[in-house]
Each structure stands twice: as C-alpha cells, then as structure tokens.
N, C-alpha and C positions, 0 to 999 in steps of 0.2 A: 158189280155188286157194291153197294155203298156201305158206309160205316154202320148204319143202323141195321141193315140186313146181316152183316157179318156179326155184329154184336148180338143180334137176336138169335142167330144160329149157335153162337157160343153159349149163350144163356140156356137155350133149349137143350143143348147137349149136356150142360151141367145139371140142369133140373132133371132131365131124363135119366142121367146116371144115378142121381140120388133116389128118384122114384122107381128106378129099375124098369123103365119103359121108354119107348120111342116117343119123343115129343115132336110136334109139328111146328117148326120155327115160323111158318107162315100164319099160324093161328095165334097172333100176338095177344089177342083179347080172350083167349080161352082161360077160364077160371081154374086156377091151380087146385083149389080145394074141391069144388063141385065137379069139374070135368076130369081132373087127373087124380083125385083122391088124396091130395097132399093134406096131412094133418099138421097140428102145431109143431110137432117134433120135426117133421119134414121141412117146414118153413124155417125153423131155426137152423137146420142143417144147410138149407139153401142159402140163407143169409150168410152163414159162416163161410161157405164156399165162395160166395160172391165177394165177400170182404177180402178173403185170402187171394183170390185170383186177380181182382182189380185194384187191390191196395186201397180200399175205401173203408170208412167206418159208418155203419148203419145204426141209427138211433132206434130206441124202442118204439117211438112214434112212427118212424118210417116203416118198421117191420109190420106194424098194424095196417099200413096202407097198401101193402103188397098183396095183390089179388091175381095178377096176370104176369106173363112174361114181359108185356109192354111196360108194366110198372117197374120191373127190375131194370129193363133197358133205360127207361127214363131216369131212374135214380142214378145209374152209372154215368149217363150222359151229363146230368146235372152236376155231379161231383167233378167230372172231367172239366166241364165249362167253368166251374167255380175256381178250379186250380190252374187254369191256363194263364200264363203271363200276359199282362195287358201291354199292347203296343204303344 
C-alpha cells in the first residue's frame, strides 16, 4: 500500500467518525455533501480534525475547495511537500 492509499484510509476513517458512518476509502471522489450528507458544520469539524491530526493549517479559501476525500488528501500532501527540506 502506498502513502496515498494509507492517507486516504486515514482520512476516510476520520471523516467516517465525524459523520458516524463507514466511509469507503476507495471512493476518493465521492462528494462529501451530496453522497455522505456532510453539512457546513461537519465540514468545519472535518477540517479541524485534519488540522489537528496532520499539524497543518487550512485557510478559509481551502475549506471552500474541499468536496471529496481526494481534496483532503491532496491538501495534506501539498502541505507536506511544501514543508519538506530541499536537498
């Protein structure tokens, strides 16, 4: 399993815990609002949990761009890549 798969599973578990439902980590493009019923309060809770778990800071603009688990995974990866030391 690669890092993206592992990260997707972690994010799916995190979102599922907040939504109190089982999330399918293989459905990275499932829409959180439309398919899983996440409302604006859920999204804020998801963002807060992601910030705490991964030590990142999410801007208000980034919050508005989150629609899927893939979006969350990409945001975490971008933050990790931006903070890696350059060789």
